[in-house]
N, C-alpha and C positions, 0 to 999 in steps of 0.2 A: 283093680278097680274095673275092667271093661265086662272082668265079671256079674260085677254090682251093676254094670247100665246093662249089662243083659238080662238083669235076674229081676234087676227095674222093670226095662218094654217089657218081659215076659206079665210079672203082673199088671204092670199097665192093659197089656189087650185079656188077659185072662178075667182080667175087672171087666171091662167092656163089652168082650164079651158076654158074661154071665149075664151083666146088664139091657143088651142089647136082645140076649139068643129067652130070655126071660118077658120083655118087655112084650116081642116077637111073641111068647106064649099063652103069657093071657090073653093081647088081644084075640089071637085067636081061637082062646076060651070064651073069651066072653062076646064072638063075634057068633060061634055054635049052641050058646047057649039061647037059650027059648026066656027073653026076654023082650020088656015093650021099652020102646025107645029111649025114655025116659031112666027109667032103672038100670038103663042097658050106661049111656051116659052119663049116669056117674059112677058105679061103678067100673067105669075107662076112666075118667077123671082119679079117683080116689084110686085108683093102684097103679096111673102111673106116677102119681102125685107118689106114692109107700118105694115107687122103685127109683124116682130121683132123688127120695131124700136117702136114701139105703146108699145108693153109690156118693149123694156130696157126703156122708157119712162114713164113709170106705176110704174116697179121699183126702178126706179132712183129716184121717186117723193117720194113711197112709206118707202126705206131707208132713207132718208132725212128725213120725217115725225117723225118717229118714235124713230133718232140719234136726234129732235128736244125736243120731248113727254122725253123721258128720262133725257133729257140735264135738261126740265124745274123742271120733277119729283123729278130728284137731287137737283136741285137746292132748289124745295121749303122744301126738307126736312131735308137738312142745315140748311133751316132759322129756323125752327123750333127746332132742335137739340143746336141750338143757342139762340136761348128763353127760353128753360130750365131751358139753364147750367146760364143765364145770374141769373134766376131767382132761380136757387139752390141757387147760392150765396148771390144773395142779402137778403135771407132768413136767409144763414149763417152768412152775417153779422150784420142782425139784432139780433138775436141769441146770436152770440158775445158780442153784447151792452147788452143787456138786462144782461147778464149772469153779465157781469161788474160793474156796474149799484149793482145788487144783491149782489157783495163781497165787492165791496167801502160801500155799509149802512150798510153787517156783519161785516166789518171793523171796522168801524165806532160807533157800537155799542158794538162790543167788549170792542173799547176803555173805554167807561163809565164804563165798571166795573168795574174796579181797586177802580174807583172814587166810586162808589157804594157801593163798601164790605167797602170800608178808614168809608166812613161815618156813615155807619152801625155799625163797630167796634168802633166809635165813642160816639154813639150812646147808646152802650152797655156798656160801660164803663162809660159810666155818669150817666145811669139807678144804674150800678152796686153800683158806691161811694154813690149815692143817697141814697138807701137803706144803705151800711154801715154803 
């Protein structure tokens, strides 16, 4: 993210420098060109308007690109977050099903304990009677 900010700052500086440099260069060229005052002023105004229009278009395009990139990045992040949440939900459901299976198995085995104990007691009684 810091790299993007640095890149954006660099591009802004480059554009501003280019616009200002172009304007100064045009002004110097006009000042040294042998033209009458009215023609010079008209050319100066036209050149200034042209440079200003180009700068305005560049900033508008750059702003639109930044908005588009921000929107795309936001949507990608949102989709990844949703995928992570869905994965976590699925894993939680799987764990719940496994826990339910283990609990059902434990209940089944616990249900068998009384009949096993009863059979053990009967066998003990039978053995005890046979010894007596």
